[in-house]
Backbone as CSV, one residue per row, in Angstrom:
resi,resn,N_x,N_y,N_z,CA_x,CA_y,CA_z,C_x,C_y,C_z
1,UNK,16.498,9.979,23.952,17.104,9.561,23.213,16.284,9.303,21.477
2,UNK,16.783,9.390,20.676,16.418,9.301,19.304,15.611,8.139,18.727
3,UNK,14.349,8.174,18.502,13.753,6.770,18.043,14.360,6.337,16.608
4,UNK,15.001,7.145,15.956,15.263,6.891,14.432,16.597,6.746,14.327
5,UNK,16.741,6.031,13.152,18.033,5.467,12.913,18.436,5.852,11.175
6,UNK,18.644,5.325,10.419,18.531,5.444,8.858,17.814,6.244,8.380
7,UNK,17.937,7.412,7.700,17.081,8.167,6.741,17.004,7.668,5.447
8,UNK,15.534,7.635,4.711,15.788,7.221,3.255,14.716,8.397,2.593
9,UNK,15.286,9.317,1.548,14.616,10.501,1.286,14.507,10.297,-0.677
10,UNK,14.489,8.660,-0.720,14.744,8.707,-2.207,13.042,8.939,-3.041
11,UNK,12.009,8.958,-2.252,10.682,9.459,-2.673,10.105,10.626,-2.595
12,UNK,10.625,11.738,-2.248,10.603,12.809,-1.895,9.805,13.211,-0.740
13,UNK,10.057,12.251,0.156,9.671,12.208,1.782,10.361,11.271,2.445
14,UNK,10.583,11.562,3.785,11.750,11.321,4.706,10.947,9.834,5.328
15,UNK,11.219,8.836,5.318,11.098,7.557,5.399,12.406,6.971,6.614
16,UNK,12.445,6.952,7.983,13.374,6.657,8.939,13.410,5.449,9.656
17,UNK,14.170,4.731,9.647,14.015,3.174,10.445,14.110,3.878,11.592
18,UNK,13.293,2.955,12.942,13.176,2.894,14.103,14.576,2.442,14.946
19,UNK,14.826,2.801,15.845,16.195,2.461,16.181,16.150,1.289,16.630
20,UNK,15.102,0.371,16.922,15.249,-0.799,17.128,14.984,-1.760,16.091
21,UNK,14.968,-1.109,14.771,14.907,-1.769,13.520,16.206,-2.780,13.392
22,UNK,15.771,-3.638,12.934,17.219,-5.117,12.374,16.835,-6.346,12.879
23,UNK,18.054,-6.674,13.493,17.838,-8.470,13.401,17.180,-9.012,14.273
24,UNK,16.799,-8.353,15.601,15.550,-8.864,16.418,14.006,-8.749,15.650
25,UNK,13.706,-7.291,15.356,12.168,-6.898,15.256,12.097,-7.059,14.002
26,UNK,13.260,-7.263,12.983,13.075,-7.023,11.894,12.884,-5.132,11.386
27,UNK,12.798,-5.219,9.989,12.949,-3.545,9.767,11.673,-2.716,10.019
28,UNK,11.581,-1.797,10.669,10.510,-0.988,11.328,10.568,0.359,10.869
29,UNK,9.934,0.990,9.771,9.975,2.013,9.754,9.190,3.448,9.793
30,UNK,9.594,4.650,10.237,8.643,6.136,10.415,8.357,6.732,9.128
31,UNK,7.078,6.943,9.456,7.137,8.109,8.070,5.976,9.282,8.625
32,UNK,6.683,10.233,8.931,5.551,11.536,9.748,4.787,12.171,8.660
33,UNK,3.702,12.626,9.151,2.825,13.252,8.220,2.270,12.591,6.858
34,UNK,2.363,11.411,7.242,1.830,10.109,6.098,0.660,10.610,5.352
35,UNK,-0.398,11.293,5.982,-1.425,11.819,5.241,-1.441,13.162,4.807
36,UNK,-1.896,13.985,3.693,-1.816,15.305,3.916,-2.820,15.776,4.310
37,UNK,-3.203,17.214,4.816,-4.050,17.770,5.572,-5.569,17.219,5.008
38,UNK,-5.618,17.519,3.591,-6.847,17.217,3.203,-7.047,15.854,3.496
39,UNK,-6.237,14.680,3.177,-6.623,13.388,3.096,-7.230,13.077,4.734
40,UNK,-6.070,14.022,5.570,-6.189,13.542,7.187,-7.699,14.187,7.652
41,UNK,-7.747,15.473,7.049,-9.557,15.689,7.382,-10.325,14.995,6.659
42,UNK,-10.410,13.955,6.036,-11.258,13.094,5.275,-11.352,11.966,6.141
43,UNK,-10.302,11.587,6.497,-10.531,10.114,7.747,-10.954,10.567,8.625
44,UNK,-10.496,11.976,9.209,-10.919,12.449,10.465,-12.376,12.068,10.718
45,UNK,-13.105,12.890,9.575,-14.489,13.107,9.869,-15.392,11.341,9.815
46,UNK,-14.713,10.435,9.584,-15.111,9.323,9.456,-15.153,8.584,10.980
47,UNK,-14.068,9.271,11.769,-14.479,8.816,13.495,-15.676,9.225,13.849
48,UNK,-16.472,8.174,14.387,-17.444,8.572,15.301,-17.623,9.273,16.185
49,UNK,-18.535,10.053,16.863,-18.662,10.497,18.122,-19.237,9.596,19.294
50,UNK,-20.027,8.473,18.643,-20.369,7.677,19.896,-19.258,6.338,20.280
51,UNK,-19.005,6.019,21.472,-18.535,5.013,21.984,-18.666,3.633,21.102
52,UNK,-17.542,3.213,20.650,-17.140,1.377,20.512,-18.126,0.723,21.052
53,UNK,-18.394,-0.084,20.487,-19.033,-1.531,21.458,-18.007,-1.904,22.418
54,UNK,-18.290,-2.264,23.539,-16.939,-2.944,24.319,-16.534,-4.317,23.969
55,UNK,-17.868,-5.315,23.355,-17.396,-6.340,22.702,-16.767,-6.346,21.784
56,UNK,-16.471,-5.540,20.885,-15.832,-5.482,19.551,-14.275,-5.912,19.764
57,UNK,-14.003,-7.016,18.848,-12.439,-7.761,19.493,-12.122,-8.372,17.825
58,UNK,-10.755,-8.204,17.209,-10.104,-6.951,17.557,-10.280,-5.812,17.168
59,UNK,-11.250,-5.655,16.335,-11.446,-4.212,15.620,-12.527,-4.197,14.734
60,UNK,-13.318,-3.399,14.429,-14.512,-3.501,13.572,-14.045,-2.080,12.444
61,UNK,-14.462,-2.822,10.937,-13.934,-1.769,9.785,-14.973,-0.740,9.785
62,UNK,-14.329,0.404,9.800,-15.319,1.744,9.293,-15.567,1.916,7.986
63,UNK,-14.333,1.766,7.214,-14.301,1.908,5.978,-12.876,1.204,5.425
64,UNK,-12.635,1.702,3.712,-11.967,0.816,3.144,-11.627,0.943,1.481
65,UNK,-11.051,0.653,1.068,-10.610,1.192,-0.374,-9.545,0.001,-0.886
66,UNK,-9.926,-0.539,-2.098,-8.818,-1.465,-2.731,-8.777,-0.501,-4.227
67,UNK,-8.691,0.380,-4.233,-8.467,1.089,-5.616,-7.275,1.633,-5.726
68,UNK,-6.283,1.673,-6.224,-4.912,2.308,-6.851,-5.661,3.918,-7.100
69,UNK,-6.330,4.117,-7.680,-6.988,5.432,-8.173,-7.353,6.234,-6.944
70,UNK,-7.765,5.620,-5.856,-8.393,6.180,-4.488,-7.291,6.399,-3.595
71,UNK,-6.065,5.783,-3.441,-5.388,5.583,-2.421,-4.529,6.885,-2.252
72,UNK,-4.332,6.910,-0.909,-4.023,7.792,-0.485,-2.165,8.374,-1.391
73,UNK,-1.760,9.477,-0.852,-0.621,9.945,-1.733,0.681,9.230,-1.924
74,UNK,0.985,9.152,-0.264,2.054,8.140,-0.136,1.926,6.769,-0.229
75,UNK,0.857,5.998,-0.255,0.297,4.475,-0.562,0.676,4.721,-2.300
76,UNK,0.384,5.355,-3.141,0.652,5.145,-4.248,2.125,5.564,-4.481
77,UNK,2.848,6.206,-3.760,4.261,6.255,-4.240,4.942,5.350,-3.671
78,UNK,4.447,4.629,-2.725,5.100,2.810,-2.260,5.056,2.092,-3.010
79,UNK,3.585,2.395,-3.410,3.282,1.181,-4.744,4.436,0.934,-5.824
80,UNK,4.358,2.583,-6.486,5.133,2.611,-7.390,6.605,2.565,-7.699
81,UNK,6.935,2.418,-6.157,8.250,2.307,-6.136,8.505,1.012,-5.297
82,UNK,8.080,0.006,-5.680,8.233,-1.253,-4.787,9.635,-1.731,-4.774
83,UNK,10.191,-1.730,-5.414,11.807,-2.023,-5.844,12.680,-1.301,-5.024
84,UNK,12.163,0.133,-4.606,12.940,0.814,-3.604,12.618,0.578,-2.348
85,UNK,11.492,0.313,-1.920,11.107,-0.627,-0.689,11.714,-1.756,-0.117
86,UNK,11.627,-2.226,-1.372,12.424,-3.585,-1.270,13.855,-3.517,-0.530
87,UNK,14.253,-2.618,-1.164,15.940,-2.398,-0.768,15.915,-1.528,0.542
88,UNK,14.928,-0.673,1.000,14.915,-0.498,2.387,14.900,-1.402,3.106
89,UNK,13.888,-2.852,3.009,13.630,-3.839,4.092,14.321,-4.854,3.760
90,UNK,15.496,-4.801,2.796,16.266,-5.945,2.784,16.902,-6.383,3.807
91,UNK,17.221,-7.798,4.232,17.756,-8.459,5.213,19.209,-8.943,4.861
92,UNK,19.476,-8.198,3.823,21.022,-9.008,3.850,22.134,-8.531,4.753
93,UNK,21.591,-7.350,5.899,22.624,-7.041,6.403,22.286,-7.848,8.071
94,UNK,21.174,-8.792,8.004,21.418,-9.525,9.226,21.057,-10.894,8.999
95,UNK,21.391,-11.301,7.862,21.238,-12.721,7.686,22.201,-13.590,8.205
96,UNK,23.505,-12.544,8.248,24.704,-13.763,8.904,24.255,-13.415,10.595
97,UNK,23.426,-12.951,11.258,23.200,-13.070,11.989,23.150,-14.777,12.917
98,UNK,23.720,-15.188,13.922,22.992,-16.360,14.264,21.971,-16.781,14.892
99,UNK,21.091,-17.498,14.263,19.675,-17.947,14.575,18.847,-17.074,13.581
100,UNK,19.187,-16.482,13.030,18.272,-15.783,12.180,18.207,-16.332,10.269
101,UNK,18.243,-17.762,10.179,18.267,-17.830,8.889,16.848,-18.028,8.794
102,UNK,15.999,-17.960,9.150,14.153,-17.797,9.116,13.693,-16.608,8.717
103,UNK,15.259,-15.420,8.847,14.467,-14.063,8.665,14.354,-13.733,6.897
104,UNK,13.160,-14.535,6.485,12.830,-14.276,5.013,11.631,-13.659,4.969
105,UNK,11.168,-13.138,3.579,9.969,-13.110,3.115,9.389,-14.278,2.178
106,UNK,8.149,-13.685,1.490,7.591,-14.492,0.731,8.209,-14.827,-0.249
107,UNK,8.568,-16.237,-0.775,9.446,-16.101,-1.668,9.146,-15.365,-3.393
108,UNK,7.837,-15.786,-3.518,6.809,-15.804,-4.477,6.876,-14.495,-4.843
109,UNK,7.469,-13.240,-4.069,7.208,-11.965,-4.350,8.742,-11.427,-5.213
110,UNK,9.526,-12.476,-5.541,10.437,-12.293,-6.322,10.346,-11.944,-8.043
111,UNK,9.115,-12.922,-7.975,8.590,-12.696,-9.656,7.460,-12.042,-10.257
112,UNK,7.145,-11.130,-10.722,6.328,-10.337,-10.935,4.900,-11.316,-11.480
113,UNK,4.021,-10.506,-11.487,3.751,-10.135,-10.258,3.534,-10.521,-9.097
114,UNK,4.219,-9.500,-8.423,4.458,-9.763,-6.762,3.146,-9.416,-5.538
115,UNK,2.524,-8.500,-6.340,1.466,-8.085,-5.349,-0.139,-7.859,-6.467
116,UNK,-0.970,-7.944,-5.867,-2.140,-7.875,-6.379,-3.477,-6.508,-5.906
117,UNK,-3.198,-6.176,-5.129,-3.997,-4.996,-4.879,-3.643,-4.746,-3.238
118,UNK,-4.025,-3.172,-3.521,-3.801,-2.131,-2.159,-4.803,-2.261,-1.277
119,UNK,-5.046,-2.040,0.144,-6.117,-2.264,0.767,-5.605,-1.260,1.747
120,UNK,-6.677,0.011,2.116,-6.921,0.888,2.980,-7.887,0.619,3.637
121,UNK,-7.711,0.657,4.810,-8.771,0.381,5.975,-8.711,1.153,7.113
122,UNK,-9.769,1.913,7.203,-9.957,2.745,8.717,-10.688,1.664,9.617
123,UNK,-10.009,1.123,10.918,-10.425,0.248,11.690,-10.558,0.977,13.085
124,UNK,-11.665,0.597,13.813,-11.521,0.841,15.814,-11.212,-0.271,16.389
125,UNK,-10.781,-0.397,17.595,-10.772,-1.217,18.732,-11.203,-0.440,19.722
126,UNK,-11.895,-0.963,20.607,-12.426,-0.512,22.060,-11.662,-0.153,22.958
127,UNK,-11.988,0.710,23.726,-11.148,1.152,25.114,-10.924,-0.118,25.978
128,UNK,-9.902,-0.380,26.488,-9.527,-1.185,27.266,-9.601,-2.742,26.799
129,UNK,-9.493,-2.912,25.223,-9.345,-4.412,24.742,-8.512,-4.951,25.132
130,UNK,-8.621,-6.137,25.615,-7.596,-7.146,25.889,-6.594,-7.257,24.595
131,UNK,-5.564,-7.672,24.533,-4.334,-7.646,23.936,-5.028,-8.952,22.379
132,UNK,-4.728,-8.186,21.524,-4.400,-8.896,20.027,-3.215,-9.509,20.103
133,UNK,-3.587,-10.862,20.246,-2.341,-11.804,20.259,-1.096,-11.119,19.013
134,UNK,-0.152,-11.668,19.486,1.198,-11.598,18.676,1.019,-12.266,17.433
135,UNK,1.081,-11.771,16.010,0.876,-12.070,14.679,2.140,-11.539,13.848
136,UNK,2.365,-12.100,12.527,3.771,-11.700,11.433,3.083,-10.899,10.706
137,UNK,1.485,-11.249,9.960,1.319,-10.658,8.937,1.696,-11.514,7.745
138,UNK,2.741,-12.604,7.820,3.465,-12.884,6.842,2.103,-13.804,6.351
139,UNK,2.252,-13.874,4.523,1.688,-14.526,3.712,0.781,-13.588,3.147
140,UNK,-0.392,-13.178,3.509,-0.915,-12.579,2.875,-0.793,-11.066,2.514
141,UNK,0.202,-10.956,2.993,0.665,-9.358,3.219,1.878,-9.151,2.916
142,UNK,2.186,-8.207,1.787,3.489,-7.699,1.475,4.324,-6.829,2.265
143,UNK,3.261,-5.835,2.608,3.485,-4.272,3.390,2.372,-4.150,4.114
144,UNK,2.832,-3.865,5.680,2.101,-3.162,6.208,2.721,-1.997,6.876
145,UNK,1.472,-1.140,6.952,1.505,0.319,7.077,0.589,0.824,8.362
146,UNK,0.811,1.439,9.249,-0.296,1.552,10.240,-0.266,3.087,10.741
147,UNK,-1.283,3.773,10.629,-1.327,5.127,10.778,-2.385,5.690,12.013
148,UNK,-1.922,6.070,13.246,-2.450,6.360,13.938,-3.595,7.783,13.675
149,UNK,-5.022,7.720,13.916,-6.089,8.241,13.359,-6.530,9.519,14.606
150,UNK,-6.498,8.511,15.915,-7.369,9.075,17.085,-7.401,7.954,18.149
151,UNK,-7.401,8.535,19.245,-7.315,9.392,19.784,-5.912,10.320,19.986
152,UNK,-5.540,11.568,20.745,-4.090,12.009,20.759,-3.396,11.012,21.636
153,UNK,-4.114,10.412,22.465,-3.000,9.646,23.355,-3.505,8.142,23.282
154,UNK,-2.712,7.046,22.800,-3.107,5.831,23.027,-2.110,4.983,23.064
155,UNK,-2.481,3.546,22.700,-1.352,2.368,23.159,-1.157,2.369,21.507
156,UNK,0.386,2.576,21.464,1.081,1.780,20.194,1.065,0.677,20.031
157,UNK,1.643,0.144,18.841,1.341,-1.281,18.252,2.850,-1.434,18.801
158,UNK,2.915,-2.904,19.563,4.038,-3.208,20.052,4.475,-4.594,19.513
159,UNK,6.171,-4.384,18.951,6.890,-5.253,18.422,7.665,-6.264,19.273
160,UNK,7.097,-7.233,18.955,8.166,-8.296,19.632,9.275,-9.180,18.869
161,UNK,9.223,-8.917,17.780,10.812,-9.671,17.199,10.201,-11.088,17.105
162,UNK,10.802,-11.882,17.196,10.331,-13.728,17.001,9.547,-14.080,18.031
163,UNK,8.718,-15.259,17.989,7.931,-15.784,18.312,8.198,-15.816,20.174
164,UNK,7.439,-15.266,21.134,7.574,-16.166,22.624,8.932,-14.979,23.351
165,UNK,9.140,-13.862,22.428,10.065,-12.698,22.837,9.187,-11.800,23.965
166,UNK,9.895,-11.791,24.879,9.236,-11.099,26.058,9.408,-9.655,26.245
167,UNK,10.642,-9.322,25.504,11.022,-7.619,25.349,9.793,-7.377,24.169
168,UNK,9.332,-6.038,24.593,8.647,-5.565,23.287,9.431,-4.102,22.695
169,UNK,9.213,-3.385,21.761,9.625,-2.125,21.438,8.482,-1.782,20.702
170,UNK,8.365,-0.022,20.835,7.120,0.607,19.851,7.586,2.018,19.441
171,UNK,6.893,2.241,18.485,7.217,3.353,17.926,6.016,4.334,18.469
172,UNK,6.451,5.672,19.409,5.544,6.080,20.505,4.125,6.471,19.316
173,UNK,3.313,6.494,20.051,1.787,6.733,18.913,1.520,8.362,18.790
174,UNK,1.546,8.870,17.754,1.532,10.118,17.138,0.285,10.478,15.789
175,UNK,-0.417,11.034,16.025,-1.523,11.043,14.930,-1.007,11.342,14.000
176,UNK,-0.944,10.467,12.729,-0.393,10.738,11.413,0.914,10.366,11.175
177,UNK,1.675,10.128,12.196,2.877,9.266,12.531,2.907,7.884,12.072
178,UNK,3.172,7.145,10.772,3.026,6.050,10.609,4.066,5.324,10.398
179,UNK,4.073,4.022,10.760,4.995,3.002,11.080,4.616,1.889,10.214
180,UNK,5.959,1.207,9.158,5.605,0.513,8.305,6.511,-0.724,8.601
181,UNK,6.251,-1.745,7.922,7.051,-2.770,8.003,7.033,-4.093,6.859
182,UNK,7.622,-4.758,6.296,7.598,-5.765,5.516,7.540,-7.124,6.208
183,UNK,6.482,-7.559,6.157,5.940,-8.997,7.317,7.060,-9.989,6.682
184,UNK,7.834,-10.455,7.644,8.798,-11.535,7.894,7.760,-12.633,7.764
185,UNK,8.999,-14.308,8.029,8.589,-15.424,8.285,8.173,-15.750,9.864
186,UNK,9.271,-15.402,10.112,8.934,-15.056,11.708,9.830,-14.217,12.687
187,UNK,9.679,-12.751,12.075,10.491,-12.064,12.909,9.646,-10.619,13.025
188,UNK,8.443,-10.416,12.462,7.476,-9.584,12.615,6.453,-9.617,13.382
189,UNK,6.539,-10.258,14.485,5.452,-10.517,15.415,5.195,-8.817,16.102
190,UNK,3.800,-8.939,16.024,3.282,-7.766,16.634,1.898,-7.661,17.125
191,UNK,1.662,-6.700,18.027,0.546,-6.713,18.436,0.111,-5.331,19.410
192,UNK,-1.482,-5.355,19.603,-1.463,-4.022,20.590,-2.948,-4.281,21.405
193,UNK,-3.071,-3.347,22.327,-4.004,-3.482,23.148,-5.081,-2.065,23.127
194,UNK,-5.961,-2.440,24.212,-6.648,-0.905,23.851,-6.143,-0.352,24.903
195,UNK,-6.248,1.345,24.877,-5.852,2.380,25.560,-6.962,2.849,26.077
196,UNK,-7.511,3.985,27.069,-8.376,4.660,27.796,-9.033,4.780,27.111
197,UNK,-9.344,5.106,25.513,-10.133,5.663,24.950,-10.120,4.721,23.486
198,UNK,-11.368,4.747,22.800,-11.597,3.885,21.238,-10.104,4.122,20.689
199,UNK,-9.532,3.161,19.778,-8.245,3.482,19.209,-8.967,3.276,17.638
200,UNK,-8.383,3.944,17.205,-8.465,4.264,15.401,-7.541,4.504,14.836
201,UNK,-7.277,3.306,13.986,-6.286,3.195,13.139,-6.287,3.320,11.361
202,UNK,-5.593,3.351,10.455,-5.526,3.069,9.447,-4.409,2.561,9.061
203,UNK,-5.240,0.976,8.943,-3.985,0.031,8.168,-4.268,-0.377,6.594
204,UNK,-2.921,-0.343,6.172,-2.866,0.032,4.951,-2.107,-1.196,4.455
205,UNK,-2.129,-2.365,3.619,-1.457,-3.365,3.290,-1.358,-3.485,1.414
206,UNK,-0.125,-4.225,0.897,0.046,-4.244,-0.143,-0.450,-5.798,0.072
207,UNK,-1.595,-6.465,-0.871,-1.691,-7.926,-0.549,-1.046,-8.667,-1.545
208,UNK,-0.899,-10.199,-1.678,-0.680,-11.119,-2.199,-2.253,-11.549,-2.697
209,UNK,-1.736,-12.515,-3.831,-3.428,-13.256,-3.993,-3.014,-14.247,-3.108
210,UNK,-4.462,-14.869,-2.910,-4.361,-16.107,-1.967,-5.124,-17.239,-2.901
């Protein structure tokens, strides 16, 4: 069964909705080959050869960038086309669903300036790490993008939908296959656990001023 739903091509690269995207889990998107070959090589070179400390929780930052001029190509395109991203992530088609009246984004983002900075961060979580509990990213973050960097096989981020939901869905872990979502008030709960090896993820956010 395909993991993809609707496909968007407005920005010159393919952005596909995950098959579970919608009224329960919020809009979740898949972007293959998020980094160019050169960008991926640069980030891969930052992955250390030694094992991460077993007591690291939930992650340790290895590198980060806050400058638009140094941001990755697709990060810049998404930032420059925020209105298009908002159109993709619009909740108009699920607001009519009973029980989803709180399926809303941060209200202040409708007024410019709605975001203040890009944050790109390479982070590592140790093998066999206990669950980092479900959270929404709502409030500080306008957009979340997660890009698996290493290893080839690991545990993907798990999407729970609303709080307390037992059924979870995931986009299969694949290096450089990003998944993206716009945090909502209470329908973008997600979590992750450690795999058999250390888990390296590029975590990209569009940040609100706090």
